[in-house]
OpenMM code with the backbone's topology and positions (N, CA, C; nanometers):
from openmm import Vec3, app, unit

residues = "UNK UNK UNK UNK UNK UNK UNK UNK UNK UNK UNK UNK UNK UNK UNK UNK UNK UNK UNK UNK UNK UNK UNK UNK UNK UNK UNK UNK UNK UNK UNK UNK UNK UNK UNK UNK UNK UNK UNK UNK UNK UNK UNK UNK UNK UNK UNK UNK UNK UNK UNK UNK UNK UNK UNK UNK UNK UNK UNK UNK UNK UNK UNK UNK UNK UNK UNK UNK UNK UNK UNK UNK UNK UNK UNK UNK UNK UNK UNK UNK UNK UNK UNK UNK UNK UNK UNK UNK UNK UNK UNK UNK UNK UNK UNK UNK UNK UNK UNK UNK UNK UNK UNK UNK UNK UNK UNK UNK UNK UNK UNK UNK UNK UNK UNK UNK UNK UNK UNK UNK UNK UNK UNK UNK UNK UNK UNK UNK UNK UNK UNK UNK UNK UNK UNK UNK UNK UNK UNK UNK UNK UNK UNK UNK UNK UNK UNK UNK UNK UNK UNK UNK UNK UNK UNK UNK UNK UNK UNK UNK UNK UNK UNK UNK UNK UNK UNK UNK UNK UNK UNK UNK UNK UNK UNK UNK UNK UNK UNK UNK UNK".split()
positions = [
    Vec3(11.4055, 10.0007, 13.0544),
    Vec3(11.3721, 10.0694, 12.9312),
    Vec3(11.2983, 10.1981, 12.9678),
    Vec3(11.3543, 10.3118, 12.9281),
    Vec3(11.2906, 10.4384, 12.9658),
    Vec3(11.1770, 10.4736, 12.8708),
    Vec3(11.0785, 10.5381, 12.9286),
    Vec3(10.9613, 10.5792, 12.8502),
    Vec3(10.9968, 10.7037, 12.7698),
    Vec3(10.9452, 10.7108, 12.6498),
    Vec3(10.9677, 10.8291, 12.5690),
    Vec3(10.8796, 10.9412, 12.6203),
    Vec3(10.9323, 11.0607, 12.6140),
    Vec3(10.8579, 11.1755, 12.6636),
    Vec3(10.7416, 11.2068, 12.5705),
    Vec3(10.6393, 11.2659, 12.6293),
    Vec3(10.5212, 11.3039, 12.5522),
    Vec3(10.5579, 11.4032, 12.4430),
    Vec3(10.6538, 11.4922, 12.4716),
    Vec3(10.6936, 11.5905, 12.3708),
    Vec3(10.7516, 11.5228, 12.2468),
    Vec3(10.8278, 11.4149, 12.2667),
    Vec3(10.8813, 11.3396, 12.1535),
    Vec3(10.7689, 11.2755, 12.0730),
    Vec3(10.6729, 11.2167, 12.1428),
    Vec3(10.5607, 11.1503, 12.0764),
    Vec3(10.4792, 11.2486, 11.9933),
    Vec3(10.4510, 11.3651, 12.0518),
    Vec3(10.3734, 11.4672, 11.9805),
    Vec3(10.4520, 11.5197, 11.8613),
    Vec3(10.5813, 11.5449, 11.8819),
    Vec3(10.6644, 11.5971, 11.7730),
    Vec3(10.6742, 11.4964, 11.6583),
    Vec3(10.6987, 11.3699, 11.6914),
    Vec3(10.7080, 11.2684, 11.5865),
    Vec3(10.5742, 11.2519, 11.5153),
    Vec3(10.4655, 11.2517, 11.5917),
    Vec3(10.3329, 11.2435, 11.5296),
    Vec3(10.3062, 11.3611, 11.4369),
    Vec3(10.3480, 11.4798, 11.4781),
    Vec3(10.3317, 11.5978, 11.3931),
    Vec3(10.4142, 11.5899, 11.2664),
    Vec3(10.5380, 11.5418, 11.2792),
    Vec3(10.6245, 11.5293, 11.1616),
    Vec3(10.5701, 11.4244, 11.0655),
    Vec3(10.5297, 11.3097, 11.1181),
    Vec3(10.4736, 11.2032, 11.0342),
    Vec3(10.3461, 11.2537, 10.9655),
    Vec3(10.2610, 11.3226, 11.0400),
    Vec3(10.1373, 11.3776, 10.9823),
    Vec3(10.1697, 11.4761, 10.8712),
    Vec3(10.2664, 11.5638, 10.8952),
    Vec3(10.3032, 11.6639, 10.7948),
    Vec3(10.3582, 11.5985, 10.6681),
    Vec3(10.4428, 11.4976, 10.6838),
    Vec3(10.4984, 11.4282, 10.5668),
    Vec3(10.3877, 11.3550, 10.4909),
    Vec3(10.2967, 11.2909, 10.5647),
    Vec3(10.1828, 11.2232, 10.5005),
    Vec3(10.0986, 11.3228, 10.4215),
    Vec3(10.0665, 11.4341, 10.4833),
    Vec3(9.9816, 11.5334, 10.4168),
    Vec3(10.0525, 11.5968, 10.2980),
    Vec3(10.1830, 11.6202, 10.3097),
    Vec3(10.2587, 11.6733, 10.1965),
    Vec3(10.2572, 11.5737, 10.0806),
    Vec3(10.2800, 11.4481, 10.1122),
    Vec3(10.2766, 11.3444, 10.0079),
    Vec3(10.1383, 11.3369, 9.9437),
    Vec3(10.0351, 11.3391, 10.0264),
    Vec3(9.8991, 11.3322, 9.9731),
    Vec3(9.8671, 11.4551, 9.8887),
    Vec3(9.9161, 11.5705, 9.9276),
    Vec3(9.8963, 11.6916, 9.8476),
    Vec3(9.9638, 11.6772, 9.7116),
    Vec3(10.0817, 11.6155, 9.7100),
    Vec3(10.1552, 11.5958, 9.5842),
    Vec3(10.0802, 11.5047, 9.4877),
    Vec3(9.9877, 11.4246, 9.5393),
    Vec3(9.9109, 11.3378, 9.4494),
    Vec3(9.8228, 11.4193, 9.3552),
    Vec3(9.8001, 11.5468, 9.3860),
    Vec3(9.7221, 11.6334, 9.2977),
    Vec3(9.7939, 11.6657, 9.1682),
    Vec3(9.9268, 11.6808, 9.1733),
    Vec3(10.0002, 11.7097, 9.0503),
    Vec3(10.0861, 11.5917, 9.0048),
    Vec3(10.0737, 11.4802, 9.0737),
    Vec3(10.1364, 11.3546, 9.0312),
    Vec3(10.0296, 11.2447, 9.0266),
    Vec3(9.9296, 11.2604, 8.9375),
    Vec3(9.8167, 11.1664, 8.9385),
    Vec3(9.8543, 11.0231, 8.9012),
    Vec3(9.9701, 11.0052, 8.8407),
    Vec3(10.0101, 10.8688, 8.8065),
    Vec3(10.0507, 10.7894, 8.9304),
    Vec3(10.0592, 10.8591, 9.0440),
    Vec3(10.0958, 10.7938, 9.1694),
    Vec3(9.9761, 10.7828, 9.2645),
    Vec3(9.8562, 10.7686, 9.2075),
    Vec3(9.7328, 10.7593, 9.2869),
    Vec3(9.7388, 10.6523, 9.3951),
    Vec3(9.8052, 10.5427, 9.3676),
    Vec3(9.8110, 10.4310, 9.4612),
    Vec3(9.9417, 10.4297, 9.5400),
    Vec3(10.0485, 10.4765, 9.4804),
    Vec3(10.1795, 10.4742, 9.5468),
    Vec3(10.1877, 10.5742, 9.6621),
    Vec3(10.1312, 10.6921, 9.6438),
    Vec3(10.1407, 10.7943, 9.7488),
    Vec3(10.0636, 10.7542, 9.8747),
    Vec3(9.9376, 10.7086, 9.8657),
    Vec3(9.8714, 10.6621, 9.9888),
    Vec3(9.9421, 10.5431, 10.0531),
    Vec3(10.0049, 10.4593, 9.9715),
    Vec3(10.0801, 10.3460, 10.0241),
    Vec3(10.1997, 10.3952, 10.1058),
    Vec3(10.2724, 10.4930, 10.0514),
    Vec3(10.3860, 10.5515, 10.1231),
    Vec3(10.3401, 10.6179, 10.2530),
    Vec3(10.2321, 10.6950, 10.2442),
    Vec3(10.1796, 10.7633, 10.3634),
    Vec3(10.1372, 10.6617, 10.4694),
    Vec3(10.0780, 10.5524, 10.4271),
    Vec3(10.0395, 10.4480, 10.5210),
    Vec3(10.1598, 10.3815, 10.5856),
    Vec3(10.2666, 10.3628, 10.5087),
    Vec3(10.3875, 10.3023, 10.5644),
    Vec3(10.4437, 10.3865, 10.6786),
    Vec3(10.4257, 10.5168, 10.6715),
    Vec3(10.4776, 10.6033, 10.7768),
    Vec3(10.4118, 10.5754, 10.9124),
    Vec3(10.2946, 10.5128, 10.9109),
    Vec3(10.2313, 10.4744, 11.0377),
    Vec3(10.3147, 10.3672, 11.1084),
    Vec3(10.3907, 10.2895, 11.0310),
    Vec3(10.4793, 10.1887, 11.0892),
    Vec3(10.5867, 10.2573, 11.1736),
    Vec3(10.6368, 10.3697, 11.1252),
    Vec3(10.7369, 10.4443, 11.2008),
    Vec3(10.6800, 10.4839, 11.3372),
    Vec3(10.5536, 10.5272, 11.3395),
    Vec3(10.4906, 10.5642, 11.4668),
    Vec3(10.4783, 10.4435, 11.5591),
    Vec3(10.4422, 10.3287, 11.5043),
    Vec3(10.4281, 10.2088, 11.5879),
    Vec3(10.5629, 10.1687, 11.6471),
    Vec3(10.6649, 10.1649, 11.5635),
    Vec3(10.7964, 10.1192, 11.6073),
    Vec3(10.8591, 10.2179, 11.7057),
    Vec3(10.8505, 10.3460, 11.6763),
    Vec3(10.9171, 10.4463, 11.7587),
    Vec3(10.8378, 10.4853, 11.8832),
    Vec3(10.7056, 10.4737, 11.8782),
    Vec3(10.6238, 10.5118, 11.9937),
    Vec3(10.5378, 10.3913, 12.0325),
    Vec3(10.4155, 10.3827, 11.9801),
    Vec3(10.3298, 10.2659, 12.0028),
    Vec3(10.2074, 10.2736, 11.9121),
    Vec3(10.1232, 10.1704, 11.9209),
    Vec3(10.0072, 10.1580, 11.8329),
    Vec3(9.9066, 10.2715, 11.8531),
    Vec3(9.8813, 10.3103, 11.9764),
    Vec3(9.7800, 10.4137, 12.0016),
    Vec3(9.8205, 10.5468, 11.9393),
    Vec3(9.9495, 10.5768, 11.9413),
    Vec3(9.9946, 10.7008, 11.8776),
    Vec3(9.9876, 10.6893, 11.7247),
    Vec3(10.0097, 10.5708, 11.6726),
    Vec3(9.9962, 10.5499, 11.5279),
    Vec3(9.8508, 10.5676, 11.4857),
    Vec3(9.7578, 10.5165, 11.5660),
    Vec3(9.6153, 10.5327, 11.5356),
    Vec3(9.5764, 10.6802, 11.5427),
    Vec3(9.6262, 10.7506, 11.6427),
    Vec3(9.5981, 10.8937, 11.6553),
    Vec3(9.6514, 10.9702, 11.5341),
    Vec3(9.7705, 10.9353, 11.4905),
    Vec3(9.8293, 10.9999, 11.3727),
    Vec3(9.7469, 10.9698, 11.2482),
    Vec3(9.7055, 10.8447, 11.2325),
    Vec3(9.6206, 10.8063, 11.1190),
    Vec3(9.4906, 10.8871, 11.1189),
    Vec3(9.4265, 10.8998, 11.2339),
    Vec3(9.3003, 10.9742, 11.2440),
    Vec3(9.3229, 11.1206, 11.2078),
    Vec3(9.4316, 11.1790, 11.2572),
    Vec3(9.4605, 11.3192, 11.2272),
    Vec3(9.4806, 11.3400, 11.0770),
    Vec3(9.5590, 11.2529, 11.0160),
    Vec3(9.5839, 11.2640, 10.8715),
    Vec3(9.4548, 11.2389, 10.7943),
    Vec3(9.3754, 11.1437, 10.8369),
    Vec3(9.2487, 11.1126, 10.7685),
    Vec3(9.1502, 11.2291, 10.7745),
    Vec3(9.1500, 11.3016, 10.8840),
    Vec3(9.0607, 11.4168, 10.8953),
    Vec3(9.1071, 11.5335, 10.8103),
    Vec3(9.2381, 11.5527, 10.8010),
    Vec3(9.2916, 11.6653, 10.7249),
    Vec3(9.3087, 11.6353, 10.5762),
    Vec3(9.3270, 11.5100, 10.5451),
    Vec3(9.3545, 11.4683, 10.4071),
    Vec3(9.2496, 11.5168, 10.3061),
    Vec3(9.1197, 11.4987, 10.3307),
    Vec3(9.0216, 11.5459, 10.2319),
    Vec3(9.0212, 11.6979, 10.2147),
    Vec3(9.0665, 11.7693, 10.3152),
    Vec3(9.0704, 11.9153, 10.3069),
    Vec3(9.1911, 11.9662, 10.2298),
    Vec3(9.2987, 11.8885, 10.2301),
    Vec3(9.4247, 11.9324, 10.1702),
    Vec3(9.4521, 11.8662, 10.0358),
    Vec3(9.4110, 11.7434, 10.0210),
    Vec3(9.4452, 11.6651, 9.9020),
    Vec3(9.3507, 11.6952, 9.7863),
    Vec3(9.4040, 11.7421, 9.6742),
    Vec3(9.3172, 11.7653, 9.5585),
    Vec3(9.2746, 11.6368, 9.4873),
    Vec3(9.3470, 11.5295, 9.5077),
    Vec3(9.3169, 11.4016, 9.4439),
    Vec3(9.2255, 11.3214, 9.5368),
    Vec3(9.0981, 11.3227, 9.5088),
    Vec3(8.9998, 11.2575, 9.5954),
    Vec3(9.0225, 11.1064, 9.6008),
    Vec3(9.0582, 11.0471, 9.4894),
    Vec3(9.0784, 10.9024, 9.4857),
    Vec3(9.1912, 10.8604, 9.5801),
    Vec3(9.3025, 10.9311, 9.5772),
    Vec3(9.4144, 10.8988, 9.6659),
    Vec3(9.3757, 10.9200, 9.8115),
    Vec3(9.3022, 11.0260, 9.8380),
    Vec3(9.2580, 11.0556, 9.9736),
    Vec3(9.1663, 10.9462, 10.0272),
    Vec3(9.0699, 10.9064, 9.9478),
    Vec3(8.9762, 10.8012, 9.9891),
    Vec3(9.0495, 10.6685, 10.0079),
    Vec3(9.1421, 10.6386, 9.9217),
    Vec3(9.2184, 10.5148, 9.9338),
    Vec3(9.2994, 10.5123, 10.0630),
    Vec3(9.3583, 10.6259, 10.0992),
    Vec3(9.4319, 10.6331, 10.2255),
    Vec3(9.3385, 10.6105, 10.3442),
    Vec3(9.2238, 10.6765, 10.3417),
    Vec3(9.1307, 10.6673, 10.4552),
    Vec3(9.0700, 10.5283, 10.4667),
    Vec3(9.0296, 10.4706, 10.3528),
    Vec3(8.9588, 10.3424, 10.3546),
    Vec3(9.0506, 10.2231, 10.3814),
    Vec3(9.1764, 10.2299, 10.3360),
    Vec3(9.2609, 10.1113, 10.3536),
    Vec3(9.4082, 10.1394, 10.3831),
    Vec3(9.4740, 10.2137, 10.2985),
    Vec3(9.6196, 10.2266, 10.3051),
    Vec3(9.6705, 10.2917, 10.4332),
    Vec3(9.5920, 10.3755, 10.4954),
    Vec3(9.6375, 10.4449, 10.6147),
    Vec3(9.6389, 10.3587, 10.7390),
    Vec3(9.5367, 10.2776, 10.7561),
    Vec3(9.5286, 10.1986, 10.8792),
    Vec3(9.5799, 10.0558, 10.8630),
    Vec3(9.5902, 10.0064, 10.7404),
    Vec3(9.6302, 9.8667, 10.7242),
    Vec3(9.7680, 9.8350, 10.7841),
    Vec3(9.8689, 9.9202, 10.7663),
    Vec3(9.9974, 9.8868, 10.8301),
    Vec3(9.9867, 9.8742, 10.9823),
    Vec3(9.8991, 9.9507, 11.0440),
    Vec3(9.8778, 9.9406, 11.1888),
    Vec3(9.8129, 9.8059, 11.2211),
    Vec3(9.7115, 9.7706, 11.1438),
    Vec3(9.6434, 9.6426, 11.1619),
    Vec3(9.7384, 9.5262, 11.1366),
    Vec3(9.8167, 9.5354, 11.0313),
    Vec3(9.9116, 9.4297, 10.9938),
    Vec3(10.0105, 9.4041, 11.1067),
    Vec3(10.0562, 9.5102, 11.1686),
    Vec3(10.1530, 9.4957, 11.2762),
    Vec3(10.0992, 9.4038, 11.3855),
    Vec3(9.9715, 9.4179, 11.4179),
    Vec3(9.9109, 9.3313, 11.5191),
    Vec3(9.8810, 9.1923, 11.4675),
    Vec3(9.8301, 9.1835, 11.3451),
    Vec3(9.7945, 9.0522, 11.2887),
    Vec3(9.9163, 8.9626, 11.2668),
    Vec3(10.0288, 9.0227, 11.2337),
    Vec3(10.1492, 8.9427, 11.2109),
    Vec3(10.2017, 8.8788, 11.3395),
    Vec3(10.1560, 8.9268, 11.4521),
    Vec3(10.1984, 8.8697, 11.5806),
    Vec3(10.1052, 8.7582, 11.6284),
    Vec3(9.9973, 8.7351, 11.5553),
    Vec3(9.9040, 8.6284, 11.5938),
    Vec3(9.9701, 8.4923, 11.5749),
    Vec3(9.9374, 8.4001, 11.6628),
    Vec3(9.9925, 8.2648, 11.6531),
    Vec3(9.9249, 8.1859, 11.5417),
    Vec3(9.7958, 8.2095, 11.5222),
    Vec3(9.7208, 8.1367, 11.4189),
    Vec3(9.7272, 8.2159, 11.2883),
    Vec3(9.8240, 8.1819, 11.2057),
    Vec3(9.8507, 8.2555, 11.0807),
    Vec3(9.7349, 8.2469, 10.9817),
    Vec3(9.6667, 8.1330, 10.9782),
    Vec3(9.5536, 8.1180, 10.8852),
    Vec3(9.4437, 8.2179, 10.9190),
    Vec3(9.4153, 8.2322, 11.0471),
    Vec3(9.3126, 8.3286, 11.0906),
    Vec3(9.3582, 8.4703, 11.0573),
    Vec3(9.4862, 8.4983, 11.0798),
    Vec3(9.5399, 8.6311, 11.0491),
    Vec3(9.5233, 8.6634, 10.9008),
    Vec3(9.5543, 8.5666, 10.8151),
    Vec3(9.5401, 8.5872, 10.6710),
    Vec3(9.3926, 8.6031, 10.6310),
    Vec3(9.3064, 8.5294, 10.6948),
    Vec3(9.1630, 8.5437, 10.6654),
    Vec3(9.1150, 8.6843, 10.7021),
    Vec3(9.1618, 8.7344, 10.8145),
    Vec3(9.1246, 8.8703, 10.8555),
    Vec3(9.1825, 8.9720, 10.7574),
    Vec3(9.3067, 8.9530, 10.7169),
    Vec3(9.3703, 9.0453, 10.6217),
    Vec3(9.2907, 9.0525, 10.4911),
    Vec3(9.2564, 8.9353, 10.4359),
    Vec3(9.1805, 8.9340, 10.3106),
    Vec3(9.0396, 8.9900, 10.3297),
    Vec3(8.9780, 8.9629, 10.4421),
    Vec3(8.8435, 9.0164, 10.4682),
    Vec3(8.8477, 9.1686, 10.4777),
    Vec3(8.9458, 9.2206, 10.5472),
    Vec3(8.9591, 9.3662, 10.5602),
    Vec3(8.9869, 9.4286, 10.4240),
    Vec3(9.0791, 9.3697, 10.3490),
    Vec3(9.1125, 9.4237, 10.2170),
    Vec3(8.9916, 9.4218, 10.1235),
    Vec3(8.9255, 9.3083, 10.1140),
    Vec3(8.8130, 9.2968, 10.0218),
    Vec3(8.6961, 9.3857, 10.0627),
    Vec3(8.6724, 9.4017, 10.1913),
    Vec3(8.5676, 9.4930, 10.2372),
    Vec3(8.6029, 9.6366, 10.2010),
    Vec3(8.7286, 9.6736, 10.2246),
    Vec3(8.7728, 9.8093, 10.1916),
    Vec3(8.7632, 9.8358, 10.0412),
    Vec3(8.8026, 9.7379, 9.9599),
    Vec3(8.7975, 9.7585, 9.8151),
    Vec3(8.6538, 9.7606, 9.7639),
    Vec3(8.5660, 9.6825, 9.8245),
    Vec3(8.4241, 9.6877, 9.7860),
    Vec3(8.3668, 9.8250, 9.8194),
    Vec3(8.4009, 9.8760, 9.9352),
    Vec3(8.3559, 10.0101, 9.9736),
    Vec3(8.4126, 10.1160, 9.8804),
    Vec3(8.5393, 10.1020, 9.8456),
    Vec3(8.6048, 10.1948, 9.7520),
    Vec3(8.5356, 10.1912, 9.6162),
    Vec3(8.5094, 10.0707, 9.5666),
    Vec3(8.4433, 10.0539, 9.4373),
    Vec3(8.3021, 10.1136, 9.4399),
    Vec3(8.2271, 10.0831, 9.5450),
    Vec3(8.0908, 10.1373, 9.5568),
    Vec3(8.0902, 10.2891, 9.5679),
    Vec3(8.1827, 10.3403, 9.6426),
    Vec3(8.1923, 10.4855, 9.6591),
    Vec3(8.2150, 10.5536, 9.5252),
    Vec3(8.3030, 10.4970, 9.4466),
    Vec3(8.3338, 10.5601, 9.3189),
    Vec3(8.2305, 10.5333, 9.2105),
    Vec3(8.1540, 10.4272, 9.2221),
    Vec3(8.0506, 10.4042, 9.1208),
    Vec3(7.9195, 10.4734, 9.1570),
    Vec3(7.8926, 10.4903, 9.2867),
    Vec3(7.7656, 10.5508, 9.3272),
    Vec3(7.7764, 10.7003, 9.3564),
    Vec3(7.8827, 10.7408, 9.4214),
    Vec3(7.8959, 10.8813, 9.4600),
    Vec3(7.9641, 10.9625, 9.3513),
    Vec3(8.0771, 10.9146, 9.3052),
    Vec3(8.1522, 10.9857, 9.2021),
    Vec3(8.1196, 10.9247, 9.0667),
    Vec3(8.0028, 10.9553, 9.0165),
    Vec3(7.9541, 10.8910, 8.8940),
    Vec3(8.0316, 10.9324, 8.7699),
    Vec3(8.1111, 11.0380, 8.7788),
    Vec3(8.1871, 11.0804, 8.6614),
    Vec3(8.3076, 10.9894, 8.6366),
    Vec3(8.3441, 10.9076, 8.7344),
    Vec3(8.4582, 10.8179, 8.7201),
    Vec3(8.4083, 10.6756, 8.6966),
    Vec3(8.4673, 10.6096, 8.5996),
    Vec3(8.4313, 10.4711, 8.5712),
    Vec3(8.5470, 10.3810, 8.6134),
    Vec3(8.5254, 10.3021, 8.7174),
    Vec3(8.6306, 10.2143, 8.7682),
    Vec3(8.6629, 10.1007, 8.6702),
    Vec3(8.5718, 10.0700, 8.5819),
    Vec3(8.5939, 9.9603, 8.4877),
    Vec3(8.6397, 10.0088, 8.3503),
    Vec3(8.6812, 10.1341, 8.3422),
    Vec3(8.7276, 10.1880, 8.2157),
    Vec3(8.8489, 10.1084, 8.1670),
    Vec3(8.8466, 10.0683, 8.0429),
    Vec3(8.9539, 9.9892, 7.9854),
    Vec3(8.9360, 9.8395, 8.0048),
    Vec3(8.8296, 9.8002, 8.0724),
    Vec3(8.8062, 9.6580, 8.1004),
    Vec3(8.6959, 9.6012, 8.0091),
    Vec3(8.6565, 9.6749, 7.9075),
    Vec3(8.5453, 9.6332, 7.8217),
    Vec3(8.5708, 9.4992, 7.7532),
    Vec3(8.6951, 9.4691, 7.7232),
    Vec3(8.7261, 9.3448, 7.6518),
    Vec3(8.6976, 9.2205, 7.7370),
    Vec3(8.6839, 9.2364, 7.8681),
    Vec3(8.6540, 9.1232, 7.9554),
    Vec3(8.5043, 9.0977, 7.9677),
    Vec3(8.4239, 9.1894, 7.9168),
    Vec3(8.2788, 9.1722, 7.9163),
    Vec3(8.2210, 9.1568, 8.0549),
    Vec3(8.1359, 9.0543, 8.0710),
    Vec3(8.0689, 9.0347, 8.1998),
    Vec3(8.1651, 8.9892, 8.3096),
    Vec3(8.2853, 8.9498, 8.2716),
    Vec3(8.3846, 8.9028, 8.3681),
    Vec3(8.4746, 9.0157, 8.4186),
    Vec3(8.4495, 9.1370, 8.3754),
    Vec3(8.5373, 9.2498, 8.4099),
    Vec3(8.5514, 9.2692, 8.5608),
    Vec3(8.4409, 9.2636, 8.6336),
    Vec3(8.4464, 9.2840, 8.7783),
    Vec3(8.5266, 9.1718, 8.8442),
    Vec3(8.5050, 9.0476, 8.8010),
    Vec3(8.5785, 8.9343, 8.8573),
    Vec3(8.7282, 8.9466, 8.8283),
    Vec3(8.7631, 8.9824, 8.7061),
    Vec3(8.9044, 8.9988, 8.6692),
    Vec3(8.9673, 9.1099, 8.7523),
    Vec3(8.8960, 9.2191, 8.7679),
    Vec3(8.9460, 9.3308, 8.8481),
    Vec3(8.9641, 9.2881, 8.9937),
    Vec3(8.8685, 9.2125, 9.0459),
    Vec3(8.8754, 9.1656, 9.1843),
    Vec3(8.9934, 9.0702, 9.2056),
    Vec3(9.0125, 8.9764, 9.1125),
    Vec3(9.1253, 8.8832, 9.1229),
    Vec3(9.2580, 8.9569, 9.1125),
    Vec3(9.2657, 9.0527, 9.0215),
    Vec3(9.3885, 9.1322, 9.0075),
    Vec3(9.4154, 9.2124, 9.1345),
    Vec3(9.3110, 9.2689, 9.1930),
    Vec3(9.3269, 9.3451, 9.3167),
    Vec3(9.3794, 9.2563, 9.4289),
    Vec3(9.3286, 9.1347, 9.4402),
    Vec3(9.3748, 9.0429, 9.5443),
    Vec3(9.5189, 8.9983, 9.5194),
    Vec3(9.5552, 8.9803, 9.3939),
    Vec3(9.6939, 8.9490, 9.3605),
    Vec3(9.7855, 9.0638, 9.4023),
    Vec3(9.7445, 9.1866, 9.3699),
    Vec3(9.8260, 9.3017, 9.4071),
    Vec3(9.8280, 9.3232, 9.5579),
    Vec3(9.7219, 9.2807, 9.6268),
    Vec3(9.7246, 9.2857, 9.7723),
    Vec3(9.8339, 9.1946, 9.8267),
    Vec3(9.8483, 9.0762, 9.7680),
    Vec3(9.9558, 8.9856, 9.8107),
    Vec3(10.0930, 9.0479, 9.7876),
    Vec3(10.1092, 9.1149, 9.6737),
    Vec3(10.2353, 9.1852, 9.6466),
    Vec3(10.2573, 9.2988, 9.7465),
    Vec3(10.1516, 9.3732, 9.7750),
    Vec3(10.1592, 9.4826, 9.8719),
    Vec3(10.1950, 9.4291, 10.0100),
    Vec3(10.1337, 9.3205, 10.0491),
    Vec3(10.1603, 9.2585, 10.1788),
    Vec3(10.3072, 9.2175, 10.1887),
    Vec3(10.3584, 9.1560, 10.0839),
    Vec3(10.4987, 9.1147, 10.0811),
    Vec3(10.5912, 9.2365, 10.0876),
    Vec3(10.5634, 9.3369, 10.0057),
    Vec3(10.6469, 9.4576, 10.0031),
    Vec3(10.6430, 9.5306, 10.1373),
    Vec3(10.5266, 9.5376, 10.1976),
    Vec3(10.5148, 9.6039, 10.3274),
    Vec3(10.5936, 9.5283, 10.4341),
    Vec3(10.5886, 9.3973, 10.4307),
    Vec3(10.6666, 9.3160, 10.5244),
    Vec3(10.8155, 9.3435, 10.5072),
    Vec3(10.8603, 9.3499, 10.3819),
    Vec3(11.0016, 9.3765, 10.3549),
    Vec3(11.0415, 9.5162, 10.4007),
    Vec3(10.9551, 9.6149, 10.3787),
    Vec3(10.9850, 9.7523, 10.4222),
    Vec3(10.9906, 9.7635, 10.5742),
    Vec3(10.9005, 9.6947, 10.6414),
    Vec3(10.9027, 9.6965, 10.7880),
    Vec3(11.0324, 9.6340, 10.8382),
    Vec3(11.0706, 9.5208, 10.7821),
    Vec3(11.1965, 9.4568, 10.8217),
    Vec3(11.3159, 9.5479, 10.7923),
    Vec3(11.3154, 9.6125, 10.6774),
    Vec3(11.4229, 9.7040, 10.6408),
    Vec3(11.4316, 9.8198, 10.7400),
    Vec3(11.3174, 9.8740, 10.7768),
    Vec3(11.3161, 9.9856, 10.8713),
    Vec3(11.3651, 9.9398, 11.0084),
    Vec3(11.3119, 9.8296, 11.0587),
    Vec3(11.3454, 9.7845, 11.1942),
    Vec3(11.4877, 9.7300, 11.2029),
    Vec3(11.5269, 9.6475, 11.1073),
    Vec3(11.6549, 9.5771, 11.1185),
    Vec3(11.7738, 9.6524, 11.0599),
    Vec3(11.7501, 9.7440, 10.9672),
    Vec3(11.8620, 9.8147, 10.9071),
    Vec3(11.8592, 9.9641, 10.9375),
    Vec3(11.7510, 10.0326, 10.8990),
    Vec3(11.7457, 10.1786, 10.9115),
    Vec3(11.7612, 10.2243, 11.0562),
    Vec3(11.6896, 10.1613, 11.1473),
    Vec3(11.6977, 10.2010, 11.2889),
    Vec3(11.8382, 10.1768, 11.3434),
    Vec3(11.9004, 10.0656, 11.3047),
    Vec3(12.0330, 10.0326, 11.3579),
    Vec3(12.1436, 10.1166, 11.2943),
    Vec3(12.1404, 10.1288, 11.1627),
    Vec3(12.2491, 10.1965, 11.0919),
    Vec3(12.2339, 10.3485, 11.0888),
    Vec3(12.1137, 10.3967, 11.0662),
    Vec3(12.0920, 10.5405, 11.0502),
    Vec3(12.0553, 10.6061, 11.1832),
    Vec3(11.9559, 10.5526, 11.2512),
    Vec3(11.9109, 10.6120, 11.3769),
    Vec3(11.9958, 10.5664, 11.4962),
    Vec3(12.0732, 10.4603, 11.4755),
    Vec3(12.1587, 10.4030, 11.5801),
    Vec3(12.0809, 10.3641, 11.7048),
    Vec3(11.9676, 10.2951, 11.6807),
    Vec3(11.8845, 10.2440, 11.7892),
    Vec3(11.8795, 10.0934, 11.7785),
    Vec3(11.8612, 10.0279, 11.8910),
    Vec3(11.8545, 9.8819, 11.8913),
    Vec3(11.7144, 9.8345, 11.8857),
] * unit.nanometer
topology = app.Topology()
chain = topology.addChain("A")
for resn in residues:
    res = topology.addResidue(resn, chain)
    for name in ("N", "CA", "C"):
        topology.addAtom(name, app.Element.getBySymbol(name[0]), res)
């Protein structure tokens, strides 16, 4: 198996970074995609892992995370990418290879819940003009719990969708479109 040249790795990392940043920039005029755009940008880290390796995916994530707040007008999408959506596909790739699936799932939920707690705190303490519980008044004192349970449910959906996208990329797109094994 021949090693990929450094020029290929740098070029692919640059292209992935550019596409991520373009997508994140678009979140400024497509605010209804606050969560979808960082999710898409994070999925692109999978391409780096599959085509190059994990260290290059981490480098690409760091580069996009540093540039994202400077380029992205939508702070919420930018923070979501940095706090969770950008690195989770890289983490998932490693956790899915663990033999002890229960431990892997515990780590996944711990990482997700920690990231969402940080996201929630950031937006309630730093960005005081935004109310994360807006529209949840009918739940009263249970609003935070309902929001947390809904977030964990959507994490399960995200996990499933990400698994399907990774399989689609590796088993179909690479073989049929890129003609790689």
